Backbone as XML, in Angstrom:
<?xml version="1.0"?>
<chain id="A" units="angstrom">
  <residue number="1" name="UNK">
    <atom name="N" x="112.723" y="105.353" z="129.015"/>
    <atom name="CA" x="113.849" y="105.970" z="128.323"/>
    <atom name="C" x="114.674" y="106.740" z="129.351"/>
  </residue>
  <residue number="2" name="UNK">
    <atom name="N" x="115.938" y="106.305" z="129.523"/>
    <atom name="CA" x="116.792" y="106.963" z="130.512"/>
    <atom name="C" x="117.651" y="108.033" z="129.857"/>
  </residue>
  <residue number="3" name="UNK">
    <atom name="N" x="118.049" y="108.989" z="130.636"/>
    <atom name="CA" x="118.904" y="110.079" z="130.170"/>
    <atom name="C" x="120.298" y="109.543" z="129.840"/>
  </residue>
  <residue number="4" name="UNK">
    <atom name="N" x="120.907" y="110.017" z="128.741"/>
    <atom name="CA" x="122.278" y="109.579" z="128.444"/>
    <atom name="C" x="123.234" y="110.147" z="129.495"/>
  </residue>
  <residue number="5" name="UNK">
    <atom name="N" x="124.249" y="109.338" z="129.870"/>
    <atom name="CA" x="125.226" y="109.827" z="130.835"/>
    <atom name="C" x="126.218" y="110.766" z="130.144"/>
  </residue>
  <residue number="6" name="UNK">
    <atom name="N" x="127.114" y="111.332" z="130.919"/>
    <atom name="CA" x="128.050" y="112.337" z="130.402"/>
    <atom name="C" x="128.944" y="111.763" z="129.294"/>
  </residue>
  <residue number="7" name="UNK">
    <atom name="N" x="129.395" y="110.532" z="129.476"/>
    <atom name="CA" x="130.260" y="109.905" z="128.475"/>
    <atom name="C" x="129.503" y="109.709" z="127.158"/>
  </residue>
  <residue number="8" name="UNK">
    <atom name="N" x="128.257" y="109.272" z="127.239"/>
    <atom name="CA" x="127.440" y="109.083" z="126.036"/>
    <atom name="C" x="127.211" y="110.423" z="125.331"/>
  </residue>
  <residue number="9" name="UNK">
    <atom name="N" x="126.996" y="111.467" z="126.110"/>
    <atom name="CA" x="126.817" y="112.798" z="125.525"/>
    <atom name="C" x="128.079" y="113.239" z="124.776"/>
  </residue>
  <residue number="10" name="UNK">
    <atom name="N" x="129.244" y="113.000" z="125.401"/>
    <atom name="CA" x="130.506" y="113.376" z="124.759"/>
    <atom name="C" x="130.725" y="112.585" z="123.469"/>
  </residue>
  <residue number="11" name="UNK">
    <atom name="N" x="130.424" y="111.286" z="123.514"/>
    <atom name="CA" x="130.555" y="110.455" z="122.314"/>
    <atom name="C" x="129.644" y="110.967" z="121.206"/>
  </residue>
  <residue number="12" name="UNK">
    <atom name="N" x="128.428" y="111.306" z="121.583"/>
    <atom name="CA" x="127.472" y="111.820" z="120.607"/>
    <atom name="C" x="127.974" y="113.132" z="120.008"/>
  </residue>
  <residue number="13" name="UNK">
    <atom name="N" x="128.501" y="114.018" z="120.831"/>
    <atom name="CA" x="129.016" y="115.304" z="120.349"/>
    <atom name="C" x="130.201" y="115.091" z="119.400"/>
  </residue>
  <residue number="14" name="UNK">
    <atom name="N" x="131.067" y="114.119" z="119.739"/>
    <atom name="CA" x="132.216" y="113.822" z="118.870"/>
    <atom name="C" x="131.739" y="113.294" z="117.519"/>
  </residue>
  <residue number="15" name="UNK">
    <atom name="N" x="130.768" y="112.370" z="117.553"/>
    <atom name="CA" x="130.237" y="111.814" z="116.300"/>
    <atom name="C" x="129.593" y="112.912" z="115.458"/>
  </residue>
  <residue number="16" name="UNK">
    <atom name="N" x="128.808" y="113.769" z="116.091"/>
    <atom name="CA" x="128.146" y="114.844" z="115.357"/>
    <atom name="C" x="129.170" y="115.826" z="114.795"/>
  </residue>
  <residue number="17" name="UNK">
    <atom name="N" x="130.232" y="116.107" z="115.545"/>
    <atom name="CA" x="131.305" y="116.980" z="115.055"/>
    <atom name="C" x="131.991" y="116.374" z="113.847"/>
  </residue>
  <residue number="18" name="UNK">
    <atom name="N" x="132.212" y="115.060" z="113.894"/>
    <atom name="CA" x="132.817" y="114.360" z="112.766"/>
    <atom name="C" x="131.911" y="114.432" z="111.537"/>
  </residue>
  <residue number="19" name="UNK">
    <atom name="N" x="130.617" y="114.194" z="111.744"/>
    <atom name="CA" x="129.663" y="114.280" z="110.635"/>
    <atom name="C" x="129.633" y="115.694" z="110.052"/>
  </residue>
  <residue number="20" name="UNK">
    <atom name="N" x="129.647" y="116.683" z="110.926"/>
    <atom name="CA" x="129.612" y="118.075" z="110.472"/>
    <atom name="C" x="130.829" y="118.384" z="109.604"/>
  </residue>
  <residue number="21" name="UNK">
    <atom name="N" x="131.996" y="117.901" z="110.019"/>
    <atom name="CA" x="133.219" y="118.113" z="109.250"/>
    <atom name="C" x="133.115" y="117.436" z="107.875"/>
  </residue>
  <residue number="22" name="UNK">
    <atom name="N" x="132.610" y="116.213" z="107.848"/>
    <atom name="CA" x="132.447" y="115.500" z="106.579"/>
    <atom name="C" x="131.481" y="116.240" z="105.657"/>
  </residue>
  <residue number="23" name="UNK">
    <atom name="N" x="130.375" y="116.717" z="106.227"/>
    <atom name="CA" x="129.375" y="117.440" z="105.432"/>
    <atom name="C" x="129.994" y="118.698" z="104.833"/>
  </residue>
  <residue number="24" name="UNK">
    <atom name="N" x="130.766" y="119.428" z="105.644"/>
    <atom name="CA" x="131.414" y="120.648" z="105.140"/>
    <atom name="C" x="132.367" y="120.337" z="103.984"/>
  </residue>
  <residue number="25" name="UNK">
    <atom name="N" x="133.153" y="119.272" z="104.131"/>
    <atom name="CA" x="134.095" y="118.891" z="103.078"/>
    <atom name="C" x="133.357" y="118.536" z="101.788"/>
  </residue>
  <residue number="26" name="UNK">
    <atom name="N" x="132.294" y="117.758" z="101.907"/>
    <atom name="CA" x="131.532" y="117.361" z="100.725"/>
    <atom name="C" x="130.894" y="118.589" z="100.075"/>
  </residue>
  <residue number="27" name="UNK">
    <atom name="N" x="130.363" y="119.503" z="100.890"/>
    <atom name="CA" x="129.758" y="120.720" z="100.334"/>
    <atom name="C" x="130.794" y="121.558" z="99.600"/>
  </residue>
  <residue number="28" name="UNK">
    <atom name="N" x="132.018" y="121.633" z="100.123"/>
    <atom name="CA" x="133.091" y="122.365" z="99.440"/>
    <atom name="C" x="133.442" y="121.693" z="98.116"/>
  </residue>
  <residue number="29" name="UNK">
    <atom name="N" x="133.484" y="120.370" z="98.120"/>
    <atom name="CA" x="133.781" y="119.635" z="96.896"/>
    <atom name="C" x="132.685" y="119.859" z="95.858"/>
  </residue>
  <residue number="30" name="UNK">
    <atom name="N" x="131.426" y="119.842" z="96.297"/>
    <atom name="CA" x="130.315" y="120.079" z="95.375"/>
    <atom name="C" x="130.416" y="121.487" z="94.793"/>
  </residue>
  <residue number="31" name="UNK">
    <atom name="N" x="130.755" y="122.462" z="95.631"/>
    <atom name="CA" x="130.896" y="123.838" z="95.164"/>
    <atom name="C" x="132.007" y="123.937" z="94.118"/>
  </residue>
  <residue number="32" name="UNK">
    <atom name="N" x="133.134" y="123.258" z="94.357"/>
    <atom name="CA" x="134.237" y="123.265" z="93.386"/>
    <atom name="C" x="133.810" y="122.603" z="92.079"/>
  </residue>
  <residue number="33" name="UNK">
    <atom name="N" x="133.055" y="121.519" z="92.172"/>
    <atom name="CA" x="132.569" y="120.829" z="90.981"/>
    <atom name="C" x="131.624" y="121.736" z="90.201"/>
  </residue>
  <residue number="34" name="UNK">
    <atom name="N" x="130.711" y="122.407" z="90.906"/>
    <atom name="CA" x="129.774" y="123.317" z="90.236"/>
    <atom name="C" x="130.524" y="124.447" z="89.543"/>
  </residue>
  <residue number="35" name="UNK">
    <atom name="N" x="131.570" y="124.979" z="90.184"/>
    <atom name="CA" x="132.380" y="126.031" z="89.565"/>
    <atom name="C" x="133.064" y="125.494" z="88.305"/>
  </residue>
  <residue number="36" name="UNK">
    <atom name="N" x="133.560" y="124.265" z="88.382"/>
    <atom name="CA" x="134.189" y="123.639" z="87.218"/>
    <atom name="C" x="133.205" y="123.481" z="86.072"/>
  </residue>
  <residue number="37" name="UNK">
    <atom name="N" x="131.977" y="123.095" z="86.389"/>
    <atom name="CA" x="130.936" y="122.931" z="85.361"/>
    <atom name="C" x="130.648" y="124.282" z="84.698"/>
  </residue>
  <residue number="38" name="UNK">
    <atom name="N" x="130.538" y="125.340" z="85.508"/>
    <atom name="CA" x="130.277" y="126.687" z="84.962"/>
    <atom name="C" x="131.418" y="127.103" z="84.039"/>
  </residue>
  <residue number="39" name="UNK">
    <atom name="N" x="132.659" y="126.896" z="84.479"/>
    <atom name="CA" x="133.815" y="127.288" z="83.671"/>
    <atom name="C" x="133.881" y="126.495" z="82.367"/>
  </residue>
  <residue number="40" name="UNK">
    <atom name="N" x="133.642" y="125.189" z="82.460"/>
    <atom name="CA" x="133.704" y="124.346" z="81.257"/>
    <atom name="C" x="132.579" y="124.715" z="80.277"/>
  </residue>
  <residue number="41" name="UNK">
    <atom name="N" x="131.398" y="125.002" z="80.808"/>
    <atom name="CA" x="130.273" y="125.390" z="79.961"/>
    <atom name="C" x="130.574" y="126.706" z="79.260"/>
  </residue>
  <residue number="42" name="UNK">
    <atom name="N" x="131.164" y="127.647" z="79.983"/>
    <atom name="CA" x="131.542" y="128.935" z="79.403"/>
    <atom name="C" x="132.607" y="128.745" z="78.318"/>
  </residue>
  <residue number="43" name="UNK">
    <atom name="N" x="133.585" y="127.906" z="78.596"/>
    <atom name="CA" x="134.633" y="127.611" z="77.618"/>
    <atom name="C" x="134.028" y="126.996" z="76.358"/>
  </residue>
  <residue number="44" name="UNK">
    <atom name="N" x="133.111" y="126.065" z="76.544"/>
    <atom name="CA" x="132.466" y="125.400" z="75.409"/>
    <atom name="C" x="131.702" y="126.413" z="74.557"/>
  </residue>
  <residue number="45" name="UNK">
    <atom name="N" x="131.028" y="127.329" z="75.224"/>
    <atom name="CA" x="130.291" y="128.375" z="74.524"/>
    <atom name="C" x="131.246" y="129.281" z="73.748"/>
  </residue>
  <residue number="46" name="UNK">
    <atom name="N" x="132.369" y="129.621" z="74.372"/>
    <atom name="CA" x="133.374" y="130.457" z="73.696"/>
    <atom name="C" x="133.953" y="129.776" z="72.467"/>
  </residue>
  <residue number="47" name="UNK">
    <atom name="N" x="134.161" y="128.462" z="72.567"/>
    <atom name="CA" x="134.686" y="127.719" z="71.413"/>
    <atom name="C" x="133.683" y="127.712" z="70.264"/>
  </residue>
  <residue number="48" name="UNK">
    <atom name="N" x="132.413" y="127.611" z="70.616"/>
    <atom name="CA" x="131.364" y="127.627" z="69.593"/>
    <atom name="C" x="131.439" y="128.919" z="68.785"/>
  </residue>
  <residue number="49" name="UNK">
    <atom name="N" x="131.721" y="130.024" z="69.485"/>
    <atom name="CA" x="131.809" y="131.317" z="68.809"/>
    <atom name="C" x="133.011" y="131.408" z="67.872"/>
  </residue>
  <residue number="50" name="UNK">
    <atom name="N" x="134.026" y="130.569" z="68.070"/>
    <atom name="CA" x="135.217" y="130.590" z="67.212"/>
    <atom name="C" x="135.003" y="129.858" z="65.887"/>
  </residue>
  <residue number="51" name="UNK">
    <atom name="N" x="134.031" y="128.943" z="65.866"/>
    <atom name="CA" x="133.826" y="128.168" z="64.644"/>
    <atom name="C" x="133.478" y="129.096" z="63.483"/>
  </residue>
  <residue number="52" name="UNK">
    <atom name="N" x="134.185" y="128.879" z="62.371"/>
    <atom name="CA" x="133.945" y="129.676" z="61.175"/>
    <atom name="C" x="134.552" y="131.075" z="61.236"/>
  </residue>
  <residue number="53" name="UNK">
    <atom name="N" x="135.411" y="131.334" z="62.202"/>
    <atom name="CA" x="135.997" y="132.674" z="62.367"/>
    <atom name="C" x="137.474" y="132.736" z="62.009"/>
  </residue>
  <residue number="54" name="UNK">
    <atom name="N" x="137.960" y="131.785" z="61.197"/>
    <atom name="CA" x="139.366" y="131.820" z="60.788"/>
    <atom name="C" x="139.660" y="133.183" z="60.163"/>
  </residue>
  <residue number="55" name="UNK">
    <atom name="N" x="140.817" y="133.729" z="60.491"/>
    <atom name="CA" x="141.297" y="135.045" z="60.036"/>
    <atom name="C" x="140.589" y="136.219" z="60.715"/>
  </residue>
  <residue number="56" name="UNK">
    <atom name="N" x="139.683" y="135.952" z="61.639"/>
    <atom name="CA" x="139.017" y="137.038" z="62.363"/>
    <atom name="C" x="139.912" y="137.523" z="63.499"/>
  </residue>
  <residue number="57" name="UNK">
    <atom name="N" x="139.711" y="138.791" z="63.887"/>
    <atom name="CA" x="140.436" y="139.323" z="65.036"/>
    <atom name="C" x="139.682" y="138.930" z="66.305"/>
  </residue>
  <residue number="58" name="UNK">
    <atom name="N" x="140.424" y="138.431" z="67.286"/>
    <atom name="CA" x="139.819" y="138.010" z="68.549"/>
    <atom name="C" x="140.604" y="138.613" z="69.706"/>
  </residue>
  <residue number="59" name="UNK">
    <atom name="N" x="140.036" y="138.547" z="70.896"/>
    <atom name="CA" x="140.762" y="138.905" z="72.107"/>
    <atom name="C" x="141.217" y="137.603" z="72.757"/>
  </residue>
  <residue number="60" name="UNK">
    <atom name="N" x="142.526" y="137.433" z="72.891"/>
    <atom name="CA" x="143.078" y="136.223" z="73.493"/>
    <atom name="C" x="143.457" y="136.519" z="74.940"/>
  </residue>
  <residue number="61" name="UNK">
    <atom name="N" x="142.916" y="135.753" z="75.885"/>
    <atom name="CA" x="143.245" y="136.010" z="77.298"/>
    <atom name="C" x="144.709" y="135.695" z="77.597"/>
  </residue>
  <residue number="62" name="UNK">
    <atom name="N" x="145.346" y="136.629" z="78.281"/>
    <atom name="CA" x="146.725" y="136.434" z="78.719"/>
    <atom name="C" x="146.709" y="135.935" z="80.167"/>
  </residue>
  <residue number="63" name="UNK">
    <atom name="N" x="145.742" y="136.405" z="80.932"/>
    <atom name="CA" x="145.589" y="135.998" z="82.328"/>
    <atom name="C" x="145.125" y="137.164" z="83.175"/>
  </residue>
  <residue number="64" name="UNK">
    <atom name="N" x="144.417" y="136.866" z="84.253"/>
    <atom name="CA" x="143.941" y="137.868" z="85.212"/>
    <atom name="C" x="143.253" y="139.060" z="84.556"/>
  </residue>
  <residue number="65" name="UNK">
    <atom name="N" x="142.375" y="138.778" z="83.609"/>
    <atom name="CA" x="141.586" y="139.837" z="82.984"/>
    <atom name="C" x="142.353" y="140.676" z="81.975"/>
  </residue>
  <residue number="66" name="UNK">
    <atom name="N" x="143.476" y="140.188" z="81.503"/>
    <atom name="CA" x="144.275" y="140.906" z="80.497"/>
    <atom name="C" x="144.165" y="140.145" z="79.177"/>
  </residue>
  <residue number="67" name="UNK">
    <atom name="N" x="143.888" y="140.896" z="78.102"/>
    <atom name="CA" x="143.683" y="140.295" z="76.787"/>
    <atom name="C" x="144.595" y="140.954" z="75.769"/>
  </residue>
  <residue number="68" name="UNK">
    <atom name="N" x="144.937" y="140.196" z="74.727"/>
    <atom name="CA" x="145.709" y="140.729" z="73.609"/>
    <atom name="C" x="144.863" y="140.563" z="72.351"/>
  </residue>
  <residue number="69" name="UNK">
    <atom name="N" x="144.913" y="141.550" z="71.465"/>
    <atom name="CA" x="144.251" y="141.383" z="70.173"/>
    <atom name="C" x="145.075" y="140.383" z="69.374"/>
  </residue>
  <residue number="70" name="UNK">
    <atom name="N" x="144.372" y="139.447" z="68.756"/>
    <atom name="CA" x="145.057" y="138.402" z="67.995"/>
    <atom name="C" x="144.222" y="138.071" z="66.765"/>
  </residue>
  <residue number="71" name="UNK">
    <atom name="N" x="144.869" y="137.424" z="65.807"/>
    <atom name="CA" x="144.176" y="136.978" z="64.602"/>
    <atom name="C" x="144.104" y="135.452" z="64.664"/>
  </residue>
  <residue number="72" name="UNK">
    <atom name="N" x="142.919" y="134.907" z="64.441"/>
    <atom name="CA" x="142.721" y="133.470" z="64.487"/>
    <atom name="C" x="143.235" y="132.872" z="63.176"/>
  </residue>
  <residue number="73" name="UNK">
    <atom name="N" x="144.433" y="132.293" z="63.223"/>
    <atom name="CA" x="145.077" y="131.763" z="62.025"/>
    <atom name="C" x="144.502" y="130.425" z="61.593"/>
  </residue>
  <residue number="74" name="UNK">
    <atom name="N" x="143.924" y="129.692" z="62.550"/>
    <atom name="CA" x="143.447" y="128.347" z="62.264"/>
    <atom name="C" x="142.333" y="128.008" z="63.239"/>
  </residue>
  <residue number="75" name="UNK">
    <atom name="N" x="141.488" y="127.073" z="62.851"/>
    <atom name="CA" x="140.475" y="126.578" z="63.769"/>
    <atom name="C" x="140.968" y="125.329" z="64.495"/>
  </residue>
  <residue number="76" name="UNK">
    <atom name="N" x="142.259" y="125.042" z="64.359"/>
    <atom name="CA" x="142.841" y="123.943" z="65.118"/>
    <atom name="C" x="143.350" y="124.501" z="66.448"/>
  </residue>
  <residue number="77" name="UNK">
    <atom name="N" x="143.096" y="123.764" z="67.506"/>
    <atom name="CA" x="143.475" y="124.187" z="68.840"/>
    <atom name="C" x="144.563" y="123.260" z="69.381"/>
  </residue>
  <residue number="78" name="UNK">
    <atom name="N" x="145.403" y="123.798" z="70.236"/>
    <atom name="CA" x="146.399" y="122.990" z="70.930"/>
    <atom name="C" x="145.801" y="122.695" z="72.303"/>
  </residue>
  <residue number="79" name="UNK">
    <atom name="N" x="145.576" y="121.404" z="72.586"/>
    <atom name="CA" x="144.851" y="120.997" z="73.788"/>
    <atom name="C" x="145.758" y="120.168" z="74.693"/>
  </residue>
  <residue number="80" name="UNK">
    <atom name="N" x="145.803" y="120.550" z="75.970"/>
    <atom name="CA" x="146.531" y="119.769" z="76.964"/>
    <atom name="C" x="145.632" y="118.606" z="77.370"/>
  </residue>
  <residue number="81" name="UNK">
    <atom name="N" x="146.052" y="117.391" z="77.069"/>
    <atom name="CA" x="145.237" y="116.212" z="77.364"/>
    <atom name="C" x="145.712" y="115.485" z="78.614"/>
  </residue>
  <residue number="82" name="UNK">
    <atom name="N" x="146.527" y="116.153" z="79.406"/>
    <atom name="CA" x="147.005" y="115.579" z="80.666"/>
    <atom name="C" x="148.503" y="115.408" z="80.660"/>
  </residue>
  <residue number="83" name="UNK">
    <atom name="N" x="149.109" y="115.592" z="81.813"/>
    <atom name="CA" x="150.564" y="115.464" z="81.981"/>
    <atom name="C" x="151.325" y="116.334" z="80.982"/>
  </residue>
  <residue number="84" name="UNK">
    <atom name="N" x="150.769" y="117.493" z="80.686"/>
    <atom name="CA" x="151.355" y="118.446" z="79.729"/>
    <atom name="C" x="151.590" y="117.849" z="78.346"/>
  </residue>
  <residue number="85" name="UNK">
    <atom name="N" x="150.770" y="116.862" z="77.968"/>
    <atom name="CA" x="150.794" y="116.333" z="76.609"/>
    <atom name="C" x="149.874" y="117.205" z="75.766"/>
  </residue>
  <residue number="86" name="UNK">
    <atom name="N" x="150.444" y="117.872" z="74.764"/>
    <atom name="CA" x="149.679" y="118.769" z="73.909"/>
    <atom name="C" x="149.382" y="118.079" z="72.585"/>
  </residue>
  <residue number="87" name="UNK">
    <atom name="N" x="148.124" y="118.154" z="72.167"/>
    <atom name="CA" x="147.720" y="117.587" z="70.885"/>
    <atom name="C" x="146.901" y="118.633" z="70.131"/>
  </residue>
  <residue number="88" name="UNK">
    <atom name="N" x="146.868" y="118.494" z="68.822"/>
    <atom name="CA" x="146.081" y="119.388" z="67.979"/>
    <atom name="C" x="144.708" y="118.773" z="67.781"/>
  </residue>
  <residue number="89" name="UNK">
    <atom name="N" x="143.685" y="119.576" z="68.028"/>
    <atom name="CA" x="142.296" y="119.110" z="67.861"/>
    <atom name="C" x="141.495" y="120.219" z="67.203"/>
  </residue>
  <residue number="90" name="UNK">
    <atom name="N" x="140.521" y="119.828" z="66.428"/>
    <atom name="CA" x="139.595" y="120.790" z="65.852"/>
    <atom name="C" x="138.640" y="121.301" z="66.922"/>
  </residue>
  <residue number="91" name="UNK">
    <atom name="N" x="137.939" y="122.379" z="66.620"/>
    <atom name="CA" x="137.008" y="122.970" z="67.584"/>
    <atom name="C" x="135.906" y="121.973" z="67.962"/>
  </residue>
  <residue number="92" name="UNK">
    <atom name="N" x="135.312" y="121.309" z="66.970"/>
    <atom name="CA" x="134.232" y="120.349" z="67.258"/>
    <atom name="C" x="134.721" y="119.224" z="68.149"/>
  </residue>
  <residue number="93" name="UNK">
    <atom name="N" x="135.907" y="118.711" z="67.843"/>
    <atom name="CA" x="136.481" y="117.615" z="68.632"/>
    <atom name="C" x="136.768" y="118.084" z="70.069"/>
  </residue>
  <residue number="94" name="UNK">
    <atom name="N" x="137.259" y="119.300" z="70.195"/>
    <atom name="CA" x="137.552" y="119.854" z="71.516"/>
    <atom name="C" x="136.265" y="120.066" z="72.306"/>
  </residue>
  <residue number="95" name="UNK">
    <atom name="N" x="135.220" y="120.536" z="71.636"/>
    <atom name="CA" x="133.931" y="120.739" z="72.312"/>
    <atom name="C" x="133.379" y="119.413" z="72.824"/>
  </residue>
  <residue number="96" name="UNK">
    <atom name="N" x="133.541" y="118.341" z="72.047"/>
    <atom name="CA" x="133.083" y="117.017" z="72.488"/>
    <atom name="C" x="133.863" y="116.575" z="73.729"/>
  </residue>
  <residue number="97" name="UNK">
    <atom name="N" x="135.158" y="116.853" z="73.746"/>
    <atom name="CA" x="135.992" y="116.523" z="74.896"/>
    <atom name="C" x="135.503" y="117.280" z="76.133"/>
  </residue>
  <residue number="98" name="UNK">
    <atom name="N" x="135.207" y="118.554" z="75.978"/>
    <atom name="CA" x="134.719" y="119.385" z="77.090"/>
    <atom name="C" x="133.356" y="118.886" z="77.559"/>
  </residue>
  <residue number="99" name="UNK">
    <atom name="N" x="132.472" y="118.556" z="76.616"/>
    <atom name="CA" x="131.152" y="118.034" z="76.988"/>
    <atom name="C" x="131.282" y="116.741" z="77.785"/>
  </residue>
  <residue number="100" name="UNK">
    <atom name="N" x="132.249" y="115.904" z="77.413"/>
    <atom name="CA" x="132.500" y="114.661" z="78.142"/>
    <atom name="C" x="132.982" y="114.972" z="79.561"/>
  </residue>
  <residue number="101" name="UNK">
    <atom name="N" x="133.846" y="115.969" z="79.690"/>
    <atom name="CA" x="134.341" y="116.354" z="81.014"/>
    <atom name="C" x="133.216" y="116.939" z="81.871"/>
  </residue>
  <residue number="102" name="UNK">
    <atom name="N" x="132.332" y="117.727" z="81.260"/>
    <atom name="CA" x="131.182" y="118.277" z="81.986"/>
    <atom name="C" x="130.304" y="117.130" z="82.484"/>
  </residue>
  <residue number="103" name="UNK">
    <atom name="N" x="130.063" y="116.133" z="81.636"/>
    <atom name="CA" x="129.249" y="114.972" z="82.017"/>
    <atom name="C" x="129.862" y="114.242" z="83.211"/>
  </residue>
  <residue number="104" name="UNK">
    <atom name="N" x="131.192" y="114.067" z="83.189"/>
    <atom name="CA" x="131.872" y="113.400" z="84.306"/>
    <atom name="C" x="131.712" y="114.212" z="85.585"/>
  </residue>
  <residue number="105" name="UNK">
    <atom name="N" x="131.836" y="115.538" z="85.482"/>
    <atom name="CA" x="131.655" y="116.393" z="86.660"/>
    <atom name="C" x="130.232" y="116.286" z="87.198"/>
  </residue>
  <residue number="106" name="UNK">
    <atom name="N" x="129.253" y="116.239" z="86.289"/>
    <atom name="CA" x="127.848" y="116.091" z="86.708"/>
    <atom name="C" x="127.652" y="114.771" z="87.458"/>
  </residue>
  <residue number="107" name="UNK">
    <atom name="N" x="128.288" y="113.700" z="86.957"/>
    <atom name="CA" x="128.171" y="112.387" z="87.606"/>
    <atom name="C" x="128.798" y="112.419" z="88.999"/>
  </residue>
  <residue number="108" name="UNK">
    <atom name="N" x="129.951" y="113.071" z="89.120"/>
    <atom name="CA" x="130.614" y="113.184" z="90.418"/>
    <atom name="C" x="129.748" y="113.993" z="91.374"/>
  </residue>
  <residue number="109" name="UNK">
    <atom name="N" x="129.109" y="115.042" z="90.855"/>
    <atom name="CA" x="128.235" y="115.878" z="91.687"/>
    <atom name="C" x="127.067" y="115.052" z="92.237"/>
  </residue>
  <residue number="110" name="UNK">
    <atom name="N" x="126.473" y="114.209" z="91.403"/>
    <atom name="CA" x="125.379" y="113.336" z="91.848"/>
    <atom name="C" x="125.881" y="112.393" z="92.946"/>
  </residue>
  <residue number="111" name="UNK">
    <atom name="N" x="127.069" y="111.844" z="92.740"/>
    <atom name="CA" x="127.656" y="110.933" z="93.730"/>
    <atom name="C" x="127.897" y="111.666" z="95.059"/>
  </residue>
  <residue number="112" name="UNK">
    <atom name="N" x="128.395" y="112.888" z="94.996"/>
    <atom name="CA" x="128.646" y="113.672" z="96.207"/>
    <atom name="C" x="127.330" y="113.999" z="96.924"/>
  </residue>
  <residue number="113" name="UNK">
    <atom name="N" x="126.288" y="114.320" z="96.163"/>
    <atom name="CA" x="124.985" y="114.583" z="96.777"/>
    <atom name="C" x="124.441" y="113.318" z="97.445"/>
  </residue>
  <residue number="114" name="UNK">
    <atom name="N" x="124.681" y="112.164" z="96.821"/>
    <atom name="CA" x="124.280" y="110.892" z="97.439"/>
    <atom name="C" x="125.036" y="110.667" z="98.748"/>
  </residue>
  <residue number="115" name="UNK">
    <atom name="N" x="126.327" y="111.035" z="98.747"/>
    <atom name="CA" x="127.123" y="110.913" z="99.974"/>
    <atom name="C" x="126.543" y="111.795" z="101.081"/>
  </residue>
  <residue number="116" name="UNK">
    <atom name="N" x="126.108" y="112.996" z="100.716"/>
    <atom name="CA" x="125.484" y="113.890" z="101.694"/>
    <atom name="C" x="124.210" y="113.262" z="102.265"/>
  </residue>
  <residue number="117" name="UNK">
    <atom name="N" x="123.403" y="112.691" z="101.378"/>
    <atom name="CA" x="122.164" y="112.029" z="101.823"/>
    <atom name="C" x="122.470" y="110.888" z="102.787"/>
  </residue>
  <residue number="118" name="UNK">
    <atom name="N" x="123.490" y="110.093" z="102.446"/>
    <atom name="CA" x="123.863" y="108.961" z="103.297"/>
    <atom name="C" x="124.347" y="109.443" z="104.660"/>
  </residue>
  <residue number="119" name="UNK">
    <atom name="N" x="125.097" y="110.545" z="104.680"/>
    <atom name="CA" x="125.533" y="111.105" z="105.957"/>
    <atom name="C" x="124.332" y="111.551" z="106.785"/>
  </residue>
  <residue number="120" name="UNK">
    <atom name="N" x="123.364" y="112.151" z="106.126"/>
    <atom name="CA" x="122.142" y="112.568" z="106.815"/>
    <atom name="C" x="121.442" y="111.380" z="107.454"/>
  </residue>
  <residue number="121" name="UNK">
    <atom name="N" x="121.398" y="110.262" z="106.720"/>
    <atom name="CA" x="120.770" y="109.047" z="107.251"/>
    <atom name="C" x="121.565" y="108.494" z="108.434"/>
  </residue>
  <residue number="122" name="UNK">
    <atom name="N" x="122.905" y="108.566" z="108.328"/>
    <atom name="CA" x="123.740" y="108.093" z="109.436"/>
    <atom name="C" x="123.507" y="108.944" z="110.677"/>
  </residue>
  <residue number="123" name="UNK">
    <atom name="N" x="123.395" y="110.247" z="110.496"/>
    <atom name="CA" x="123.145" y="111.150" z="111.627"/>
    <atom name="C" x="121.809" y="110.803" z="112.275"/>
  </residue>
  <residue number="124" name="UNK">
    <atom name="N" x="120.784" y="110.598" z="111.440"/>
    <atom name="CA" x="119.465" y="110.225" z="111.975"/>
    <atom name="C" x="119.548" y="108.917" z="112.758"/>
  </residue>
  <residue number="125" name="UNK">
    <atom name="N" x="120.336" y="107.982" z="112.231"/>
    <atom name="CA" x="120.484" y="106.686" z="112.893"/>
    <atom name="C" x="121.162" y="106.852" z="114.252"/>
  </residue>
  <residue number="126" name="UNK">
    <atom name="N" x="122.244" y="107.633" z="114.296"/>
    <atom name="CA" x="122.963" y="107.868" z="115.546"/>
    <atom name="C" x="122.052" y="108.569" z="116.549"/>
  </residue>
  <residue number="127" name="UNK">
    <atom name="N" x="121.304" y="109.558" z="116.070"/>
    <atom name="CA" x="120.413" y="110.287" z="116.953"/>
    <atom name="C" x="119.284" y="109.357" z="117.452"/>
  </residue>
  <residue number="128" name="UNK">
    <atom name="N" x="118.811" y="108.497" z="116.578"/>
    <atom name="CA" x="117.762" y="107.550" z="116.949"/>
    <atom name="C" x="118.222" y="106.572" z="117.993"/>
  </residue>
  <residue number="129" name="UNK">
    <atom name="N" x="119.489" y="106.099" z="117.867"/>
    <atom name="CA" x="120.051" y="105.176" z="118.862"/>
    <atom name="C" x="120.111" y="105.818" z="120.230"/>
  </residue>
  <residue number="130" name="UNK">
    <atom name="N" x="120.482" y="107.084" z="120.280"/>
    <atom name="CA" x="120.632" y="107.769" z="121.568"/>
    <atom name="C" x="119.278" y="108.007" z="122.226"/>
  </residue>
  <residue number="131" name="UNK">
    <atom name="N" x="118.238" y="108.199" z="121.411"/>
    <atom name="CA" x="116.914" y="108.426" z="121.986"/>
    <atom name="C" x="116.284" y="107.144" z="122.503"/>
  </residue>
  <residue number="132" name="UNK">
    <atom name="N" x="116.784" y="105.975" z="122.011"/>
    <atom name="CA" x="116.215" y="104.696" z="122.435"/>
    <atom name="C" x="116.719" y="104.299" z="123.814"/>
  </residue>
  <residue number="133" name="UNK">
    <atom name="N" x="117.870" y="104.826" z="124.254"/>
    <atom name="CA" x="118.438" y="104.457" z="125.559"/>
    <atom name="C" x="117.594" y="104.934" z="126.706"/>
  </residue>
</chain>
């Protein structure tokens, strides 16, 4: 087994730097997905608490931790279904939509973790090739 020359060392460092960058990006994406899952789960739980509360007083979020006292006039919700298309949905129907979105996020998270595993295998392969020289 001979020592790698300077050019081989530089190539190896470049490849490892590239892998490190990819791993960081995937980890950031996984973190964003996990945050999305937490937010969606919390939203789903909050919607559950609204069921059967027509005419009850609630705190409606205005933004950035600011709430207004409001009266729940209906259990129908106005839901943005994409491209600012608003539709009316019941709480149960909206919860099913959120559960479906959570499931999709979970599937993407599994795929991203698989990508991380594959990168790990590629790194091992690259490192193994260099040790064989």
